[in-house]
Structures are given as structure tokens and as C-alpha cells.
N, C-alpha and C positions, 0 to 999 in steps of 0.2 A: 419739509423742513428737517434738517438734522444738523447737529453741532457736536463737536468733540469737546469734552470738558477737560480743562487743565486742572488736575487735582492738586497741583502744587503752585499756588499763586506766588510764593516767595521766589521760586525758580523763574516764573514768568516775569517777575519784576527785576530779575537779575541779582537777587539776594541769595546768600547761601542757605541751604536747607536748615530749618530750625530758627531762622531769623524772624523777628517779629514778636508777636504777643506770645508769652509763655503759657503753656497749658491751655491753649484754646483749641477748639474743635470746629471743623467746617461742615456745614450741612447744606444740602440742596433742598430748598423749600418748594413745596408743591401744594396744590389745593385739591380737596375732595369735598364737594358740597360747599358748606360754609366754613369748614375748618382748614387750617393750614398745618401741614406736616413737614417734618424734616428727616432726611436720611443722610448717613455718612457719605460725603462727597467722594471719598476714595473708592466706594463701591460702584460709582457711576462710570460707565464706559462712554455713553453718548446719549443724546436726546434726538428723538425722531418724531415727525408728525404721525398721526394714526393712519395706517393703511389697512386695506382688507387683509384678513388673516384666513388661513386654511383651517377650517374647523376640524377637530378630532372627534370621532364618534365616541360616545360614552364618557367624555371628559367632564369633570365637574363644571358647573356653570361659570365659576370665576376664571377658568382657563378658557380664554376666547378662542385659542387655536395656536398655530405656529406661523412664523414667517421665515423666509430664507434671507439671512443677513450676510451678504458676501460669502456664501457657501456654508454658513453655519445655520442649522435649524434651531430657531429660538422660540421657546414657548412664551406666550403673551398672556399675562394675568391682568384682569380688570379689577382694580382695587376698590372701585365703587361696589361691585358685586361682592367681593370678598368681605368687605366691611359692612355689608347690608345697608348701603346708603341710598337706596332707591334705584330707579331705572337709569342706566347710564345714557348719556347723549354724546355723540361724537361730532365735533365741529372743528373749526379752524384753530381753536385753542387747545384741543385735546392733544396730549403729549404721551409718547411712549418713552419711558426712561429705561434705557438698556443698562442692565446691571451685570457685574461680573462677581459672582459669589462662589467661593470654593472651586474656582476654575470652571464654573458653569455659567454660560451666558443665558440671561432671561430678560424679558421685558415686562414692565408694569405700566398699565394705562392709568393716567391721572387726568383730572380736569384741566389743569394748567400748571406750569412751572413758573415760580416767581424769580428767585435769585439764589446766590450762594451766600449763606449767613455764617459769620464767625462768632462763636459764643465762647466766652471764658467759662471755666468750671463753675464759678459762682452764679452764672446766669442760667444754670441748669438745675432745676428742682426735681426732687424724687417724684416718681409716678405715685398716684394715690395707692394706698395699701390695697392688697388683694382682698376681695370680699366686698369691695365697693361695687358700684354699678358697672364699672369699667373692667374689661379684661386687660390686665396689665402685663401679661406674659411677654409681649413683644414691645414694650415701651422702655426706652432709656430714661425718659422723664419728660418734663415740660421746660422748654427753653423760652426765656423772655428777652426781648430786645425792644426797648422803648415801649410802645403801646401794643406790640405784637406778642402773641404767644403761639409757639409751635409745639405740636405733639411730636416728640422725637421717637422715631421707630427704629428698633434694632432689626434692620432689614435682613441681616444674616439669620437671626433666629426665626423671623417670620417666614422667609422663603425656604428655610430648611426644615420647617415644622412638618410633622407627618400628614396633617390635613391638606397641606399644599401638594404633597405627592410629587415634588419636583426633584429633590435631591435625596438620593438614597444614602443613608449613613452606613459606613462600613464598620463592622464590629472589629475591634482591635484584638 
């Protein structure tokens, strides 16, 4: 399974860019364990089913390995392992979200993908203050939509963090 995501639904609907709800943001929602998360849809390149990866010796446990995606070697990160959410299982619902961050392609394994959710600014609440039980370094906030609550992840910040070891920052 793989699908290409159209990050601009207004263009897909034949509307000019910027048409529609003002100041709204779109997130791809996915699940890890019992929780639902969201990432900026504009960072998503495509969705794929989970395939076997080539393991890299001495890589951190959360880096499952690499795959060859149309000639590009793509590191695959298991978010269940990264977030310490128990032993991952790989089944027909497991999805690899292919991301494009800072011109670098990488994949993240999640339990399942739900849908694309549009949130207005007022539907996004600030993440709990640092010093709470949660590590909020990589959180944008909490998004609410009817009875749903999404943990909104700053995927740029998370994937470029030093402990990920995926993107080297160049000193200016």
C-alpha cells in the first residue's frame, strides 16, 4: 500500500491557494498505541505499507534500518520504540509515513494512519508546561476536534534533534 498525499486540498478542489478557512492548519493524524497524533501534512511525501528494512549495524534501536525508495536510501524510524510505547507489532495496518524534512527523506513507522484533519488556531491548545510529566520539546500543542484530541508533534524539531542523529545541522 502506498499513496501520494495532496498537501493542498484547495488546489485539488479547484480553488485558488489560500481559499477556504483562514488561519487553519492541516495535520495527518496517526495512532501509536492508544493515542492519536498529528503532524503537519506539508511534511508528508507519501504513505506506504511496512516492508522489510535493511538493518544498519550499531544504529539506535528506534532506527529500524533503511529502504531503497525509487533510488533514494531512506532511514526508517519506529516511533513506538522512539516514544517508549512498548514492543511494536507490524501488521496490515502498520504504515510508514515518508517525510521530507530539510530536503532529507525519511520514514516513520506508526500503528495506523487515520485521516487529514483541519484545525483552526483556536482548536489548538498549548502543550503542558515543561516540568510536567511530559517531554514537551517536540510538541506544538493539543488539537481538539469534536470528541477527538490529537497530540500535535513538531516533526521538524523531532526528526532534526541530536538524539535522532538523522540530520546534521550545519553551523552558519
